[in-house]
ROMARRO-818351 format. One line per 4 residues: number of its first residue (from 0); for each residue y, z, x of C-alpha. Coordinates in pm, 1 decimal, decimal comma, padded with zeros to 6 digits. Layout:
N
NUM = Y Z X | ...
REM end
This chain:
416
0 = 20946,9 15351,8 11411,3 | 20972,1 15602,4 11699,8 | 20833,2 15529,1 12044,4 | 20571,6 15800,6 11990,2
4 = 20460,4 15651,3 11657,2 | 20445,3 15304,7 11812,4 | 20231,6 15432,6 12098,0 | 19991,1 15599,0 11852,2
8 = 19964,6 15272,8 11654,7 | 19889,6 15075,7 11969,8 | 19618,7 15323,7 12070,0 | 19467,5 15311,1 11720,5
12 = 19462,3 14932,0 11714,0 | 19309,1 14926,3 12060,9 | 19037,8 15170,1 11954,2 | 18960,0 14963,0 11645,5
16 = 18943,5 14648,2 11853,6 | 18710,4 14818,2 12101,4 | 18485,8 14940,1 11819,0 | 18477,7 14592,5 11668,1
20 = 18381,5 14445,0 12002,8 | 18107,5 14705,1 12045,5 | 17972,5 14632,3 11698,1 | 17984,2 14260,1 11764,6
24 = 17807,8 14319,9 12092,9 | 17535,5 14521,2 11920,2 | 17493,8 14251,9 11656,7 | 17478,4 13989,0 11928,8
28 = 17217,1 14195,4 12111,0 | 16977,0 14215,6 11817,8 | 17052,9 13856,5 11723,0 | 16957,6 13745,8 12072,8
32 = 16626,3 13933,9 12064,0 | 16321,7 13790,2 11895,3 | 16154,6 13916,1 11579,4 | 15818,1 14021,7 11713,2
36 = 15518,0 13965,8 11487,2 | 15175,3 14102,2 11581,7 | 14850,6 13940,3 11467,7 | 14505,1 14091,2 11500,3
40 = 14170,7 13945,8 11391,7 | 13831,6 13857,8 11539,9 | 13889,8 13543,7 11747,0 | 13547,4 13568,4 11915,6
44 = 13204,4 13669,4 11791,5 | 13036,3 13598,8 11456,7 | 13358,5 13630,7 11254,6 | 13564,2 13411,8 11488,2
48 = 13602,8 13117,3 11250,0 | 13758,2 13336,5 10982,1 | 13996,1 13482,5 11240,4 | 14094,9 13136,7 11362,0
52 = 14153,1 13018,2 11003,9 | 14377,7 13320,4 10951,5 | 14579,1 13251,0 11265,9 | 14624,7 12885,5 11168,4
56 = 14780,9 12993,7 10838,0 | 15026,5 13231,9 11001,8 | 15129,9 12974,7 11261,4 | 15173,1 12712,3 10990,7
60 = 15425,2 12933,9 10808,3 | 15625,5 12996,0 11126,3 | 15613,9 12630,6 11232,4 | 15756,3 12538,8 10892,5
64 = 16072,0 12738,4 10976,3 | 16080,1 12635,4 11341,5 | 15981,8 12984,9 11459,2 | 16321,0 13124,2 11364,3
68 = 16476,0 13303,7 11070,5 | 16798,6 13489,0 10998,2 | 16946,1 13370,6 11327,5 | 16662,5 13518,2 11534,5
72 = 16361,8 13356,6 11697,0 | 16012,2 13459,4 11589,4 | 15771,3 13560,0 11864,4 | 15401,6 13583,9 11776,6
76 = 15165,9 13810,2 11973,2 | 14798,3 13729,7 11906,0 | 14517,3 13975,4 11975,8 | 14139,8 13939,4 11942,6
80 = 13989,3 14260,6 11804,1 | 13638,0 14116,9 11869,1 | 13524,1 14274,7 11542,0 | 13510,2 14605,4 11730,6
84 = 13703,3 14912,4 11602,2 | 13748,4 15058,3 11952,7 | 13886,5 14728,8 12083,5 | 14113,5 14707,7 11779,1
88 = 14263,7 15048,9 11855,4 | 14343,4 14944,8 12212,5 | 14490,0 14612,9 12103,7 | 14700,7 14786,9 11840,0
92 = 14849,6 15020,2 12101,7 | 14935,0 14720,6 12320,8 | 15108,7 14543,4 12033,3 | 15316,8 14852,7 11955,4
96 = 15393,8 14997,4 12300,0 | 15412,3 14683,2 12516,5 | 15498,1 14401,4 12277,2 | 15719,1 14621,1 12055,6
100 = 15623,5 14437,9 11736,3 | 15828,1 14478,0 11419,6 | 15541,2 14394,6 11183,7 | 15161,5 14372,4 11208,2
104 = 14966,2 14099,7 11028,7 | 14602,0 13996,1 10994,9 | 14306,1 14242,9 11010,9 | 13989,7 14097,9 10858,7
108 = 13725,1 14369,6 10874,5 | 13735,3 14678,8 10655,1 | 13622,2 14928,3 10920,8 | 13905,0 14813,7 11147,9
112 = 14151,5 14826,7 10858,4 | 14057,7 15185,4 10775,8 | 14068,0 15286,6 11142,6 | 14425,7 15166,3 11186,2
116 = 14571,2 15353,9 10888,5 | 14652,3 15670,6 11086,7 | 14832,5 15501,3 11378,9 | 15021,5 15272,8 11139,3
120 = 15135,3 15577,5 10942,2 | 15234,1 15756,0 11262,3 | 15431,9 15457,6 11388,5 | 15575,4 15376,5 11043,2
124 = 15496,4 15012,4 11115,5 | 15533,9 14755,8 10834,1 | 15189,3 14594,8 10802,3 | 15042,5 14304,9 10606,1
128 = 14663,3 14336,6 10576,7 | 14422,4 14063,9 10473,4 | 14121,5 14297,9 10457,8 | 13995,0 14376,8 10107,1
132 = 13851,1 14731,9 10063,2 | 13931,6 14860,0 09714,7 | 14032,1 15207,9 09828,7 | 14305,1 15080,1 10061,7
136 = 14516,5 15015,0 09753,8 | 14352,7 15255,1 09510,9 | 14293,1 15595,5 09669,7 | 14378,3 15580,8 10042,3
140 = 14720,0 15426,2 09988,5 | 14970,6 15391,3 10275,1 | 15330,4 15300,5 10199,9 | 15345,1 15096,3 10521,7
144 = 15044,1 14876,1 10442,4 | 15082,6 14588,0 10198,3 | 14796,4 14354,1 10114,1 | 14834,9 13975,0 10117,8
148 = 14483,6 13905,7 09987,0 | 14297,5 14084,3 09704,2 | 14110,8 14408,9 09645,3 | 13740,2 14322,3 09674,8
152 = 13650,7 14381,2 09310,1 | 13968,6 14215,5 09176,5 | 13851,9 13850,8 09138,2 | 13504,5 13956,1 09029,3
156 = 13628,0 14136,7 08717,4 | 13737,1 13801,3 08566,1 | 13407,7 13641,8 08673,7 | 13219,8 13907,4 08476,0
160 = 13435,1 13829,9 08174,9 | 13386,3 13453,7 08213,9 | 13009,3 13483,2 08260,9 | 12972,3 13682,2 07939,7
164 = 13229,1 13517,2 07712,9 | 13232,8 13153,0 07823,9 | 12900,0 13094,7 07998,2 | 12726,1 13320,6 07741,6
168 = 12496,2 13479,7 07999,6 | 12311,9 13791,2 07886,8 | 12087,4 13885,7 08180,4 | 12184,0 13839,0 08545,2
172 = 12036,9 13925,3 08886,5 | 12279,2 14006,3 09169,3 | 12212,9 13947,5 09538,8 | 12472,4 14028,5 09803,0
176 = 12554,5 14134,7 10155,5 | 12483,2 14504,3 10208,0 | 12832,7 14619,7 10305,7 | 13139,8 14751,1 10120,6
180 = 13265,7 14398,9 10039,8 | 12934,3 14308,9 09879,6 | 12908,1 14640,7 09697,3 | 13261,1 14625,3 09556,3
184 = 13247,0 14259,9 09455,8 | 12918,2 14306,5 09272,7 | 13045,6 14631,1 09116,8 | 13352,7 14458,3 08975,7
188 = 13144,0 14177,3 08827,9 | 12884,5 14412,3 08682,7 | 13124,7 14651,8 08515,2 | 13311,5 14385,0 08318,3
192 = 12998,7 14177,3 08250,4 | 12828,2 14480,5 08098,9 | 13142,1 14585,1 07909,1 | 13114,6 14244,6 07739,2
196 = 12750,3 14297,5 07640,9 | 12569,4 14154,6 07944,2 | 12319,8 14331,6 08166,4 | 12252,5 14327,2 08540,0
200 = 11876,2 14373,6 08548,6 | 11821,5 14366,1 08925,6 | 12036,8 14422,5 09236,8 | 11918,9 14295,2 09576,6
204 = 12097,7 14389,0 09899,6 | 12067,7 14181,7 10218,8 | 12150,9 14316,6 10568,0 | 12442,1 14147,3 10748,1
208 = 12227,8 14013,9 11034,6 | 11984,0 13828,4 10805,1 | 11985,7 13448,9 10804,8 | 11637,9 13397,9 10654,6
212 = 11665,1 13475,5 10285,1 | 11303,1 13395,2 10195,1 | 11192,5 13760,3 10154,2 | 11487,1 13823,1 09920,0
216 = 11475,0 13500,8 09719,6 | 11111,4 13564,9 09632,5 | 11210,8 13901,7 09481,6 | 11447,3 13747,4 09224,6
220 = 11346,4 13808,3 08863,9 | 11319,1 13459,9 08711,4 | 11353,8 13587,3 08354,2 | 11735,4 13583,1 08363,8
224 = 12021,9 13348,8 08278,5 | 12182,9 13328,7 08623,6 | 12213,4 13474,6 08972,9 | 12541,8 13625,4 09096,9
228 = 12573,4 13626,0 09476,8 | 12818,0 13744,6 09742,8 | 12792,5 13612,3 10099,4 | 13047,0 13476,9 10348,4
232 = 13058,5 13251,6 10652,9 | 12719,2 13171,7 10811,6 | 12532,2 13383,4 10559,0 | 12696,3 13193,1 10273,8
236 = 12592,0 12857,6 10419,2 | 12233,9 12967,0 10478,4 | 12194,3 13140,2 10141,7 | 12310,4 12839,0 09940,3
240 = 12083,3 12606,7 10142,5 | 11776,3 12825,0 10093,5 | 11857,2 12887,0 09727,6 | 11813,9 12512,9 09676,9
244 = 11514,1 12484,2 09909,7 | 11323,1 12745,4 09709,5 | 11377,9 12552,9 09388,0 | 11613,4 12804,6 09230,0
248 = 11914,2 12572,7 09206,1 | 11776,4 12370,8 08916,7 | 11638,6 12673,7 08732,2 | 11893,8 12954,5 08763,5
252 = 12269,5 12876,2 08774,0 | 12442,5 13023,0 09078,7 | 12768,8 13211,1 09031,1 | 12946,8 13458,2 09255,3
256 = 13222,1 13524,9 09502,4 | 13468,4 13241,4 09551,5 | 13464,7 13333,2 09921,0 | 13097,2 13225,1 09925,2
260 = 13188,6 12879,0 09795,1 | 13521,8 12851,6 09979,3 | 13598,4 12549,3 10194,5 | 13495,8 12731,8 10514,4
264 = 13141,3 12746,8 10372,9 | 13097,4 12424,4 10174,0 | 13230,9 12203,4 10454,6 | 12887,3 12271,2 10613,7
268 = 12690,9 12194,7 10296,8 | 12582,7 11900,8 10082,2 | 12449,6 11862,3 09729,3 | 12288,5 12207,4 09740,0
272 = 12633,8 12357,2 09674,0 | 12715,9 12138,4 09373,1 | 12769,0 12324,5 09048,0 | 12812,5 12671,3 09199,0
276 = 13077,3 12872,1 09012,1 | 13298,3 13129,1 09183,0 | 13617,2 13331,8 09138,9 | 13901,7 13329,2 09391,1
280 = 14281,4 13352,2 09418,4 | 14337,2 12998,4 09551,3 | 14182,7 12652,2 09548,7 | 14281,3 12334,9 09733,9
284 = 14293,7 12147,3 09403,2 | 14558,5 12367,2 09237,6 | 14803,1 12117,4 09089,4 | 15130,2 12295,5 09163,3
288 = 15422,0 12165,1 09372,1 | 15392,9 12461,4 09611,4 | 15023,3 12399,3 09669,8 | 15070,3 12025,4 09713,8
292 = 15334,6 12093,1 09978,6 | 15110,2 12348,9 10148,4 | 14804,4 12121,0 10143,9 | 15000,5 11834,2 10300,3
296 = 15120,0 12062,1 10580,9 | 14783,8 12232,2 10630,9 | 14567,7 11920,9 10632,5 | 14801,0 11753,4 10880,9
300 = 14783,0 12061,2 11103,9 | 14413,4 12153,2 11092,6 | 14268,3 11808,5 11026,4 | 14051,4 11927,4 10738,5
304 = 14073,1 12104,3 10404,8 | 14196,9 12454,6 10490,9 | 14004,0 12770,1 10412,1 | 14138,6 13030,3 10171,7
308 = 14194,7 13260,3 10473,6 | 14451,1 13006,3 10593,9 | 14636,4 13007,0 10261,3 | 14651,8 13387,9 10251,9
312 = 14798,0 13416,0 10601,4 | 15040,9 13133,3 10528,3 | 15170,8 13360,1 10251,3 | 15201,3 13649,6 10496,9
316 = 15407,1 13443,6 10740,4 | 15640,9 13318,9 10470,4 | 15694,0 13672,8 10338,4 | 15789,5 13793,6 10686,8
320 = 16033,5 13507,4 10742,1 | 16198,1 13548,9 10402,1 | 16216,0 13928,9 10432,1 | 16403,1 13891,9 10761,1
324 = 16662,5 13682,6 10578,3 | 16694,9 13944,4 10304,9 | 16781,9 14213,5 10562,6 | 17005,7 13968,3 10753,0
328 = 16778,5 13979,8 11055,0 | 16791,2 14358,5 11093,7 | 16414,3 14409,8 11091,2 | 16449,4 14722,9 11304,9
332 = 16542,1 14905,4 10983,3 | 16177,8 14950,5 10884,8 | 16233,3 15094,6 10539,2 | 16462,8 14807,5 10438,8
336 = 16235,5 14550,5 10602,1 | 15930,4 14685,6 10417,4 | 16118,5 14675,0 10085,9 | 16232,8 14321,3 10168,1
340 = 15873,5 14207,3 10227,7 | 15787,7 14335,6 09879,6 | 16077,9 14141,4 09734,1 | 15988,1 13827,6 09932,8
344 = 15632,8 13831,5 09793,7 | 15781,2 13775,4 09447,4 | 16059,3 13531,3 09533,6 | 15879,3 13294,6 09772,4
348 = 15701,7 13016,4 09584,3 | 15338,1 13056,3 09682,6 | 15052,4 12801,8 09691,4 | 14840,9 13050,9 09493,0
352 = 15085,9 13089,1 09206,9 | 15298,0 13388,8 09099,4 | 15251,2 13715,9 09289,6 | 15379,0 14067,5 09231,0
356 = 15286,4 14358,7 09455,9 | 15196,3 14667,3 09255,1 | 15298,0 15024,8 09340,9 | 15004,3 15052,3 09580,6
360 = 15090,1 14733,1 09768,1 | 14820,1 14509,4 09619,1 | 14905,5 14165,6 09474,2 | 14880,6 14115,4 09099,9
364 = 14805,0 13743,2 09090,3 | 14616,3 13459,4 08925,1 | 14238,8 13447,6 08958,4 | 14079,6 13105,7 08925,0
368 = 13727,3 13033,5 08806,2 | 13615,5 12750,4 09032,6 | 13329,1 12501,9 09040,0 | 13203,4 12310,3 09342,4
372 = 13221,2 11938,8 09267,5 | 13225,1 11617,6 09467,8 | 13559,5 11433,7 09457,2 | 13615,6 11113,8 09654,9
376 = 13288,5 11179,5 09834,3 | 13385,2 11530,9 09948,5 | 13282,0 11871,5 09818,0 | 13571,1 12077,8 09686,2
380 = 13652,4 12352,5 09437,7 | 13797,7 12249,0 09103,9 | 13961,2 12488,9 08858,5 | 13769,4 12560,0 08536,9
384 = 13986,7 12841,6 08405,9 | 14286,3 13052,2 08507,7 | 14314,4 13425,8 08447,0 | 14689,2 13489,0 08484,5
388 = 14833,8 13782,4 08678,7 | 14517,3 13987,4 08724,8 | 14568,7 14348,9 08833,1 | 14334,3 14519,8 09078,3
392 = 14249,5 14747,1 08783,8 | 14168,9 14451,0 08554,4 | 14263,7 14557,6 08198,7 | 14172,6 14922,2 08254,4
396 = 14435,1 15194,7 08279,6 | 14468,7 15291,1 08647,8 | 14434,2 15666,6 08590,9 | 14117,8 15617,5 08384,4
400 = 13977,9 15366,4 08634,5 | 14025,9 15610,7 08921,4 | 13837,9 15888,5 08741,7 | 13516,4 15687,1 08762,0
404 = 13300,6 15662,8 09076,2 | 13407,9 15393,9 09322,2 | 13203,1 15075,9 09315,1 | 12920,6 15116,1 09562,7
408 = 12565,5 15029,4 09652,7 | 12423,9 15228,5 09362,6 | 12713,8 15222,3 09117,3 | 12700,9 15079,6 08862,1
412 = 12319,2 15099,7 08861,7 | 12093,7 14808,9 08761,2 | 11947,3 14825,2 08411,0 | 11598,0 14667,8 08422,2
REM end
């Protein structure tokens, strides 16, 4: 070897060593930084309890892994959107520009969810929504928004099937909150129920600020087999109480949204809730190892039976933590991180059961027909029937489904 060749070799080795040190330094830099997770939901106002239940679920998932994954710590930034779209926009900007989050989670209300689509697209920010509007994963699809929950009509399609085929109902009245969630849930029930030979003979809509249901309960056509209802939170509690007070409980079976009979509602009720049948993606009584583990953790943490909101956000937190492992902590690569979240949703054992995100980012998952019963002196939801791996399109072909009008206040129409 000549002196010149030896000198070149030394320089080359030195350059390689320097590059290796730089790469190691870069890796050490990102490894030292935290994975920043943003959370937004109403933590004050009339929807505050739902927001708090959501936050408990997310924290539970991160506590389970010690707030670290893939060699990096997890830092959670919590923001109260106050149920106000303008506030939500400001809080979103803070999370992105000041907190520098790598992923956004939460979002309960549909109007806030829709309002954030444009900035999320602009920022190319991986996002896990809980909010349920059908069109978010049917027509107004964003590649950066994945749903951890369900499309509003999704669990109500199976309820329509169950009401017609198993309960043998022929004529039903529907009564629901007068907002997109109510419209879409009732629409999903009605379409499948009527496809199976049933008929919705009357549809009653109740404004969101109503807590006295007397004027609406007196309108109900008594010449039917059952009443299908959709209410949440305080409205759900009050509706079920007054349904019993007006003597309807013993005359017309009550079925409806599993959110209406979820733990966050029935923990404030007594015998008036017994026997109500609903459809939802999770129940505390699911007898699976994953759910038993989750329930033990959740009950120890919150001191009561958790709400379904808690279970859904627990899923979101576990997906984020597992996805970070899949990309070896390099969550700054947003495309890879987003793809990893999709993969994590299928590989992480979930309290709900198997989950597979479809092309539009909505979970295909089990839907459970539930009944409120008293076990060991406490009201809870027991599983009557499982519909496995239900798509947001039910059994319809997506392209044919999307040709029809979206479920709404007047579609499908009642058939007196």
